[in-house]
Biopython code that builds the backbone (N, CA, C, O; Angstrom):
import numpy as np
from Bio.PDB.StructureBuilder import StructureBuilder

atoms = [
    (1, "MET", "N", (54.941, -100.634, 14.690)),
    (1, "MET", "CA", (55.661, -102.013, 14.516)),
    (1, "MET", "C", (56.858, -101.663, 15.636)),
    (1, "MET", "O", (57.525, -100.632, 15.718)),
    (2, "ARG", "N", (56.908, -102.844, 16.457)),
    (2, "ARG", "CA", (58.017, -102.771, 17.812)),
    (2, "ARG", "C", (58.529, -104.023, 18.132)),
    (2, "ARG", "O", (57.927, -105.050, 17.818)),
    (3, "GLY", "N", (59.581, -104.028, 18.725)),
    (3, "GLY", "CA", (60.254, -105.242, 18.779)),
    (3, "GLY", "C", (61.836, -105.198, 19.217)),
    (3, "GLY", "O", (62.363, -104.094, 19.360)),
    (4, "THR", "N", (62.407, -106.104, 19.378)),
    (4, "THR", "CA", (63.488, -105.928, 20.189)),
    (4, "THR", "C", (65.133, -106.559, 18.833)),
    (4, "THR", "O", (65.088, -107.462, 17.999)),
    (5, "GLY", "N", (66.156, -105.750, 19.127)),
    (5, "GLY", "CA", (67.112, -106.290, 18.292)),
    (5, "GLY", "C", (68.210, -105.292, 18.227)),
    (5, "GLY", "O", (68.280, -104.343, 19.007)),
    (6, "LEU", "N", (69.315, -105.598, 17.003)),
    (6, "LEU", "CA", (69.992, -104.605, 16.963)),
    (6, "LEU", "C", (69.744, -103.306, 15.962)),
    (6, "LEU", "O", (69.425, -103.217, 14.777)),
    (7, "VAL", "N", (70.023, -102.401, 16.939)),
    (7, "VAL", "CA", (69.808, -101.123, 15.879)),
    (7, "VAL", "C", (70.913, -100.254, 15.950)),
    (7, "VAL", "O", (71.428, -99.820, 16.979)),
    (8, "ALA", "N", (71.330, -99.969, 14.469)),
    (8, "ALA", "CA", (72.261, -99.206, 14.097)),
    (8, "ALA", "C", (72.171, -97.702, 14.139)),
    (8, "ALA", "O", (71.329, -97.001, 13.577)),
    (9, "TRP", "N", (73.301, -97.277, 14.990)),
    (9, "TRP", "CA", (73.235, -95.801, 15.027)),
    (9, "TRP", "C", (74.488, -95.412, 14.629)),
    (9, "TRP", "O", (75.476, -95.664, 15.320)),
    (10, "GLY", "N", (74.578, -94.571, 13.139)),
    (10, "GLY", "CA", (75.410, -94.285, 12.291)),
    (10, "GLY", "C", (76.549, -95.720, 12.372)),
    (10, "GLY", "O", (76.004, -96.810, 12.196)),
    (11, "ASN", "N", (77.502, -95.723, 12.533)),
    (11, "ASN", "CA", (78.595, -96.970, 12.715)),
    (11, "ASN", "C", (78.249, -97.799, 13.747)),
    (11, "ASN", "O", (78.622, -98.960, 13.583)),
    (12, "GLU", "N", (77.489, -97.505, 15.039)),
    (12, "GLU", "CA", (77.654, -98.155, 16.124)),
    (12, "GLU", "C", (76.214, -98.992, 15.934)),
    (12, "GLU", "O", (75.283, -98.734, 15.170)),
    (13, "LYS", "N", (76.383, -100.263, 17.056)),
    (13, "LYS", "CA", (75.070, -101.164, 16.892)),
    (13, "LYS", "C", (74.802, -101.406, 18.486)),
    (13, "LYS", "O", (75.714, -101.702, 19.258)),
    (14, "VAL", "N", (73.492, -101.251, 18.869)),
    (14, "VAL", "CA", (73.450, -101.740, 20.166)),
    (14, "VAL", "C", (71.914, -102.430, 20.078)),
    (14, "VAL", "O", (71.040, -102.207, 19.240)),
    (15, "TYR", "N", (71.890, -103.264, 21.129)),
    (15, "TYR", "CA", (70.684, -104.114, 21.180)),
    (15, "TYR", "C", (69.680, -103.456, 22.039)),
    (15, "TYR", "O", (69.933, -103.222, 23.221)),
    (16, "ALA", "N", (68.420, -103.110, 21.432)),
    (16, "ALA", "CA", (67.220, -102.101, 21.921)),
    (16, "ALA", "C", (66.117, -102.813, 21.837)),
    (16, "ALA", "O", (65.970, -103.904, 21.286)),
    (17, "TYR", "N", (65.146, -102.003, 22.542)),
    (17, "TYR", "CA", (63.865, -102.052, 22.522)),
    (17, "TYR", "C", (63.322, -101.105, 21.391)),
    (17, "TYR", "O", (64.001, -100.089, 21.248)),
    (18, "TYR", "N", (62.356, -101.217, 20.652)),
    (18, "TYR", "CA", (62.047, -99.994, 19.566)),
    (18, "TYR", "C", (60.476, -100.075, 19.370)),
    (18, "TYR", "O", (59.969, -101.197, 19.370)),
    (19, "THR", "N", (59.647, -98.925, 19.198)),
    (19, "THR", "CA", (58.473, -98.691, 18.743)),
    (19, "THR", "C", (58.234, -97.705, 17.577)),
    (19, "THR", "O", (58.748, -96.596, 17.724)),
    (20, "THR", "N", (57.509, -97.938, 16.400)),
    (20, "THR", "CA", (57.384, -96.983, 15.725)),
    (20, "THR", "C", (55.739, -96.759, 15.332)),
    (20, "THR", "O", (54.866, -97.613, 15.179)),
    (21, "GLU", "N", (55.667, -95.360, 15.236)),
    (21, "GLU", "CA", (54.146, -94.983, 14.902)),
    (21, "GLU", "C", (54.061, -93.749, 14.042)),
    (21, "GLU", "O", (54.217, -92.626, 14.522)),
    (22, "GLY", "N", (53.852, -93.932, 12.962)),
    (22, "GLY", "CA", (54.082, -92.566, 11.891)),
    (22, "GLY", "C", (55.352, -92.361, 11.667)),
    (22, "GLY", "O", (56.129, -93.269, 11.372)),
    (23, "ASN", "N", (55.728, -90.942, 11.809)),
    (23, "ASN", "CA", (57.147, -90.522, 11.558)),
    (23, "ASN", "C", (57.853, -90.436, 13.088)),
    (23, "ASN", "O", (58.867, -89.825, 13.426)),
    (24, "THR", "N", (56.892, -91.323, 13.931)),
    (24, "THR", "CA", (57.927, -91.422, 15.254)),
    (24, "THR", "C", (58.565, -92.576, 15.794)),
    (24, "THR", "O", (57.804, -93.504, 16.068)),
    (25, "VAL", "N", (59.912, -92.758, 16.035)),
    (25, "VAL", "CA", (60.623, -93.971, 16.483)),
    (25, "VAL", "C", (60.897, -93.407, 18.063)),
    (25, "VAL", "O", (61.241, -92.307, 18.496)),
    (26, "ARG", "N", (60.605, -94.588, 18.651)),
    (26, "ARG", "CA", (60.959, -94.383, 20.129)),
    (26, "ARG", "C", (62.134, -95.637, 20.385)),
    (26, "ARG", "O", (62.039, -96.650, 19.691)),
    (27, "VAL", "N", (63.024, -95.547, 21.208)),
    (27, "VAL", "CA", (64.116, -96.563, 21.302)),
    (27, "VAL", "C", (64.299, -96.551, 22.985)),
    (27, "VAL", "O", (64.456, -95.517, 23.634)),
    (28, "ARG", "N", (64.257, -97.644, 23.444)),
    (28, "ARG", "CA", (64.685, -97.790, 24.790)),
    (28, "ARG", "C", (66.173, -98.731, 24.947)),
    (28, "ARG", "O", (66.296, -99.871, 24.499)),
    (29, "LEU", "N", (67.024, -98.126, 25.533)),
    (29, "LEU", "CA", (68.416, -98.408, 25.594)),
    (29, "LEU", "C", (69.088, -98.412, 26.949)),
    (29, "LEU", "O", (68.502, -97.606, 27.671)),
    (30, "SER", "N", (69.898, -98.891, 27.455)),
    (30, "SER", "CA", (70.693, -98.928, 28.458)),
    (30, "SER", "C", (71.196, -97.564, 28.675)),
    (30, "SER", "O", (71.507, -96.974, 27.641)),
    (31, "VAL", "N", (71.349, -96.916, 29.801)),
    (31, "VAL", "CA", (71.777, -95.564, 30.225)),
    (31, "VAL", "C", (73.674, -95.673, 29.638)),
    (31, "VAL", "O", (74.180, -94.741, 29.013)),
    (32, "ASP", "N", (74.245, -96.605, 29.898)),
    (32, "ASP", "CA", (75.438, -96.847, 29.400)),
    (32, "ASP", "C", (75.506, -96.735, 28.017)),
    (32, "ASP", "O", (76.419, -95.983, 27.677)),
    (33, "GLU", "N", (74.871, -97.211, 27.092)),
    (33, "GLU", "CA", (74.852, -97.055, 25.635)),
    (33, "GLU", "C", (74.337, -96.022, 25.336)),
    (33, "GLU", "O", (74.701, -95.547, 24.261)),
    (34, "ALA", "N", (73.426, -95.352, 26.040)),
    (34, "ALA", "CA", (73.069, -93.812, 25.392)),
    (34, "ALA", "C", (74.263, -92.899, 25.803)),
    (34, "ALA", "O", (74.579, -92.020, 25.001)),
    (35, "ASP", "N", (74.850, -92.997, 26.782)),
    (35, "ASP", "CA", (75.810, -92.321, 27.135)),
    (35, "ASP", "C", (77.067, -92.398, 26.028)),
    (35, "ASP", "O", (77.539, -91.414, 25.459)),
    (36, "ARG", "N", (77.518, -93.829, 25.844)),
    (36, "ARG", "CA", (78.457, -93.899, 24.849)),
    (36, "ARG", "C", (78.485, -93.313, 23.503)),
    (36, "ARG", "O", (79.443, -92.839, 22.892)),
    (37, "LEU", "N", (77.023, -93.458, 23.091)),
    (37, "LEU", "CA", (76.534, -92.796, 21.764)),
    (37, "LEU", "C", (76.549, -91.171, 21.709)),
    (37, "LEU", "O", (76.484, -90.487, 20.688)),
    (38, "GLY", "N", (76.646, -90.738, 22.994)),
    (38, "GLY", "CA", (76.410, -89.205, 22.884)),
    (38, "GLY", "C", (74.974, -88.745, 22.468)),
    (38, "GLY", "O", (74.856, -87.760, 21.739)),
    (39, "LEU", "N", (73.736, -89.524, 22.970)),
    (39, "LEU", "CA", (72.579, -89.374, 22.317)),
    (39, "LEU", "C", (71.791, -87.722, 23.194)),
    (39, "LEU", "O", (71.442, -87.635, 24.371)),
    (40, "THR", "N", (71.740, -86.931, 22.413)),
    (40, "THR", "CA", (71.300, -85.860, 22.951)),
    (40, "THR", "C", (70.085, -85.045, 22.171)),
    (40, "THR", "O", (70.142, -85.201, 20.951)),
    (41, "ALA", "N", (69.180, -84.348, 22.553)),
    (41, "ALA", "CA", (68.062, -83.572, 21.871)),
    (41, "ALA", "C", (68.812, -82.857, 20.722)),
    (41, "ALA", "O", (69.829, -82.206, 20.961)),
    (42, "GLY", "N", (68.374, -82.963, 19.639)),
    (42, "GLY", "CA", (68.925, -82.064, 18.577)),
    (42, "GLY", "C", (69.842, -82.912, 17.749)),
    (42, "GLY", "O", (69.892, -82.603, 16.558)),
    (43, "LEU", "N", (70.561, -83.898, 18.138)),
    (43, "LEU", "CA", (71.239, -84.628, 17.182)),
    (43, "LEU", "C", (70.560, -85.438, 16.000)),
    (43, "LEU", "O", (69.487, -86.033, 16.105)),
    (44, "ARG", "N", (71.221, -85.383, 15.037)),
    (44, "ARG", "CA", (70.849, -86.077, 13.629)),
    (44, "ARG", "C", (71.806, -87.141, 13.383)),
    (44, "ARG", "O", (73.032, -87.081, 13.484)),
    (45, "VAL", "N", (71.063, -88.140, 13.042)),
    (45, "VAL", "CA", (71.830, -89.183, 12.788)),
    (45, "VAL", "C", (70.984, -90.188, 11.924)),
    (45, "VAL", "O", (69.755, -90.213, 11.853)),
    (46, "TRP", "N", (72.047, -91.166, 11.159)),
    (46, "TRP", "CA", (71.044, -92.451, 10.451)),
    (46, "TRP", "C", (70.965, -93.294, 11.376)),
    (46, "TRP", "O", (71.826, -93.282, 12.256)),
    (47, "MET", "N", (69.957, -94.191, 11.401)),
    (47, "MET", "CA", (69.627, -95.093, 12.089)),
    (47, "MET", "C", (68.923, -96.463, 11.416)),
    (47, "MET", "O", (68.248, -96.352, 10.393)),
    (48, "THR", "N", (69.065, -97.355, 11.862)),
    (48, "THR", "CA", (68.834, -98.548, 11.055)),
    (48, "THR", "C", (68.163, -99.769, 11.906)),
    (48, "THR", "O", (68.930, -100.569, 12.443)),
    (49, "LEU", "N", (66.806, -99.928, 12.039)),
    (49, "LEU", "CA", (66.144, -100.834, 12.782)),
    (49, "LEU", "C", (66.135, -101.980, 12.085)),
    (49, "LEU", "O", (66.125, -101.940, 10.854)),
    (50, "PRO", "N", (66.137, -103.188, 12.784)),
    (50, "PRO", "CA", (66.158, -104.650, 12.041)),
    (50, "PRO", "C", (65.198, -104.638, 11.056)),
    (50, "PRO", "O", (64.086, -104.132, 11.203)),
    (51, "ASP", "N", (65.690, -105.317, 9.800)),
    (51, "ASP", "CA", (64.774, -105.610, 8.681)),
    (51, "ASP", "C", (64.543, -104.337, 8.312)),
    (51, "ASP", "O", (63.333, -104.342, 8.086)),
    (52, "ARG", "N", (64.982, -103.141, 8.090)),
    (52, "ARG", "CA", (64.412, -101.824, 7.830)),
    (52, "ARG", "C", (65.672, -101.538, 6.970)),
    (52, "ARG", "O", (66.709, -102.199, 7.019)),
    (53, "LYS", "N", (65.404, -100.296, 6.053)),
    (53, "LYS", "CA", (66.471, -99.589, 5.673)),
    (53, "LYS", "C", (67.036, -98.519, 6.496)),
    (53, "LYS", "O", (66.355, -98.172, 7.462)),
    (54, "PRO", "N", (68.081, -97.969, 6.308)),
    (54, "PRO", "CA", (68.550, -96.659, 7.096)),
    (54, "PRO", "C", (67.520, -95.512, 6.863)),
    (54, "PRO", "O", (66.831, -95.252, 5.877)),
    (55, "THR", "N", (67.614, -95.003, 7.890)),
    (55, "THR", "CA", (66.497, -93.783, 7.911)),
    (55, "THR", "C", (67.367, -92.679, 8.751)),
    (55, "THR", "O", (67.998, -92.857, 9.793)),
    (56, "ASP", "N", (67.213, -91.529, 8.008)),
    (56, "ASP", "CA", (67.483, -90.101, 8.800)),
    (56, "ASP", "C", (66.607, -89.641, 9.941)),
    (56, "ASP", "O", (65.427, -89.352, 9.743)),
    (57, "VAL", "N", (67.159, -89.570, 11.110)),
    (57, "VAL", "CA", (66.098, -89.383, 11.912)),
    (57, "VAL", "C", (67.077, -88.057, 13.037)),
    (57, "VAL", "O", (68.279, -87.862, 13.221)),
    (58, "LEU", "N", (65.733, -87.351, 13.604)),
    (58, "LEU", "CA", (66.297, -86.372, 14.309)),
    (58, "LEU", "C", (65.785, -86.701, 15.917)),
    (58, "LEU", "O", (64.655, -87.085, 16.219)),
    (59, "VAL", "N", (66.790, -86.478, 16.755)),
    (59, "VAL", "CA", (66.258, -87.191, 18.192)),
    (59, "VAL", "C", (65.914, -85.823, 18.975)),
    (59, "VAL", "O", (66.647, -84.869, 19.237)),
    (60, "MET", "N", (64.622, -86.038, 19.244)),
    (60, "MET", "CA", (63.571, -84.963, 19.826)),
    (60, "MET", "C", (63.741, -84.878, 21.383)),
    (60, "MET", "O", (63.732, -83.818, 22.010)),
    (61, "ARG", "N", (63.904, -86.197, 21.960)),
    (61, "ARG", "CA", (64.017, -86.041, 23.342)),
    (61, "ARG", "C", (64.594, -87.242, 24.102)),
    (61, "ARG", "O", (64.129, -88.363, 23.894)),
    (62, "VAL", "N", (65.433, -87.076, 24.837)),
    (62, "VAL", "CA", (66.111, -88.108, 25.750)),
    (62, "VAL", "C", (65.647, -88.077, 26.988)),
    (62, "VAL", "O", (65.955, -87.119, 27.697)),
    (63, "ALA", "N", (64.775, -89.169, 27.521)),
    (63, "ALA", "CA", (64.304, -89.452, 28.789)),
    (63, "ALA", "C", (65.015, -90.414, 29.440)),
    (63, "ALA", "O", (65.118, -91.582, 29.067)),
    (64, "HIS", "N", (65.663, -89.776, 30.720)),
    (64, "HIS", "CA", (66.214, -90.909, 31.249)),
    (64, "HIS", "C", (65.507, -91.660, 32.547)),
    (64, "HIS", "O", (65.026, -90.953, 33.433)),
    (65, "ALA", "N", (65.461, -92.850, 32.627)),
    (65, "ALA", "CA", (64.522, -93.471, 33.508)),
    (65, "ALA", "C", (65.406, -94.816, 33.871)),
    (65, "ALA", "O", (65.084, -95.943, 33.494)),
    (66, "ALA", "N", (66.698, -94.483, 34.750)),
    (66, "ALA", "CA", (67.462, -95.408, 35.048)),
    (66, "ALA", "C", (66.839, -96.939, 35.513)),
    (66, "ALA", "O", (66.072, -97.043, 36.470)),
    (67, "PRO", "N", (67.249, -98.016, 34.756)),
    (67, "PRO", "CA", (68.880, -97.965, 34.134)),
    (67, "PRO", "C", (68.817, -97.840, 32.582)),
    (67, "PRO", "O", (69.736, -98.181, 31.837)),
    (68, "PHE", "N", (67.664, -97.329, 32.194)),
    (68, "PHE", "CA", (67.339, -97.275, 30.791)),
    (68, "PHE", "C", (67.094, -95.499, 30.430)),
    (68, "PHE", "O", (66.992, -94.600, 31.265)),
    (69, "VAL", "N", (67.045, -95.378, 28.922)),
    (69, "VAL", "CA", (67.043, -94.112, 28.542)),
    (69, "VAL", "C", (65.895, -94.508, 27.373)),
    (69, "VAL", "O", (65.982, -95.537, 26.703)),
    (70, "TRP", "N", (64.866, -93.582, 27.243)),
    (70, "TRP", "CA", (64.192, -93.512, 26.069)),
    (70, "TRP", "C", (64.377, -92.469, 25.174)),
    (70, "TRP", "O", (64.405, -91.300, 25.558)),
    (71, "VAL", "N", (64.513, -92.808, 23.953)),
    (71, "VAL", "CA", (65.104, -91.772, 22.907)),
    (71, "VAL", "C", (63.904, -91.762, 22.126)),
    (71, "VAL", "O", (63.407, -92.803, 21.694)),
    (72, "GLU", "N", (63.408, -90.597, 21.925)),
    (72, "GLU", "CA", (62.099, -90.339, 20.995)),
    (72, "GLU", "C", (62.976, -89.373, 19.648)),
    (72, "GLU", "O", (63.656, -88.360, 19.810)),
    (73, "MET", "N", (62.711, -90.006, 18.511)),
    (73, "MET", "CA", (62.967, -89.504, 17.363)),
    (73, "MET", "C", (61.908, -89.142, 16.471)),
    (73, "MET", "O", (60.756, -89.519, 16.680)),
    (74, "THR", "N", (62.281, -88.305, 15.311)),
    (74, "THR", "CA", (61.262, -87.894, 14.298)),
    (74, "THR", "C", (61.861, -88.433, 13.254)),
    (74, "THR", "O", (63.086, -88.488, 13.357)),
    (75, "VAL", "N", (61.258, -88.978, 11.984)),
    (75, "VAL", "CA", (62.119, -89.567, 10.698)),
    (75, "VAL", "C", (61.987, -88.133, 9.780)),
    (75, "VAL", "O", (60.873, -87.709, 9.474)),
    (76, "MET", "N", (63.037, -87.544, 9.437)),
    (76, "MET", "CA", (63.359, -86.479, 8.487)),
    (76, "MET", "C", (62.708, -86.797, 7.374)),
    (76, "MET", "O", (62.616, -88.005, 7.158)),
    (77, "SER", "N", (62.089, -85.860, 6.376)),
    (77, "SER", "CA", (61.477, -85.946, 4.999)),
    (77, "SER", "C", (62.601, -86.166, 4.378)),
    (77, "SER", "O", (63.715, -85.882, 4.817)),
    (78, "ALA", "N", (62.292, -86.809, 3.067)),
    (78, "ALA", "CA", (63.428, -86.839, 1.788)),
    (78, "ALA", "C", (64.095, -85.535, 1.333)),
    (78, "ALA", "O", (65.221, -85.433, 0.847)),
    (79, "ALA", "N", (63.149, -84.485, 1.587)),
    (79, "ALA", "CA", (63.580, -83.274, 1.263)),
    (79, "ALA", "C", (64.680, -82.534, 2.173)),
    (79, "ALA", "O", (65.568, -81.750, 1.839)),
    (80, "ALA", "N", (64.321, -83.049, 3.453)),
    (80, "ALA", "CA", (65.472, -82.354, 4.247)),
    (80, "ALA", "C", (66.623, -83.080, 4.213)),
    (80, "ALA", "O", (67.745, -82.622, 4.434)),
    (81, "THR", "N", (66.317, -84.379, 3.897)),
    (81, "THR", "CA", (67.659, -85.430, 3.861)),
    (81, "THR", "C", (68.486, -84.737, 2.596)),
    (81, "THR", "O", (69.633, -84.302, 2.691)),
    (82, "ARG", "N", (67.716, -84.724, 1.453)),
    (82, "ARG", "CA", (68.545, -84.121, 0.153)),
    (82, "ARG", "C", (69.466, -82.841, 0.642)),
    (82, "ARG", "O", (70.605, -82.687, 0.201)),
    (83, "SER", "N", (68.950, -82.066, 1.458)),
    (83, "SER", "CA", (69.644, -80.660, 1.732)),
    (83, "SER", "C", (70.732, -80.590, 2.752)),
    (83, "SER", "O", (71.079, -79.531, 3.276)),
    (84, "MET", "N", (71.364, -81.990, 3.069)),
    (84, "MET", "CA", (72.377, -82.190, 3.702)),
    (84, "MET", "C", (73.605, -82.134, 3.182)),
    (84, "MET", "O", (74.587, -82.350, 3.893)),
]
sb = StructureBuilder()
sb.init_structure("model")
sb.init_model(0)
sb.init_chain("A")
sb.init_seg("    ")
for serial, (resi, resn, name, xyz) in enumerate(atoms, 1):
    if name == "N":
        sb.init_residue(resn, " ", resi, " ")
    sb.init_atom(name, np.array(xyz, "f"), 0.0, 1.0, " ", f" {name:<3s}", serial, name[0])
structure = sb.get_structure()
């Protein structure tokens, strides 16, 4: 799945391009938005894509390609989510 729209990061929402493949989610957003959200590798956050349920994700990589940032995340398993 891929598209554009409002993506929720915790309690914040940003307009972004996103793609999903298996358990991998990639999101492209502006450098300013990424800085404001404090996105760094190792960050675990609840994320909601348009028309989807909230998902627990782990940020694996943040690649800066000004004026954008690509954030690659992996969806956490249900067992890992319950242990939090």
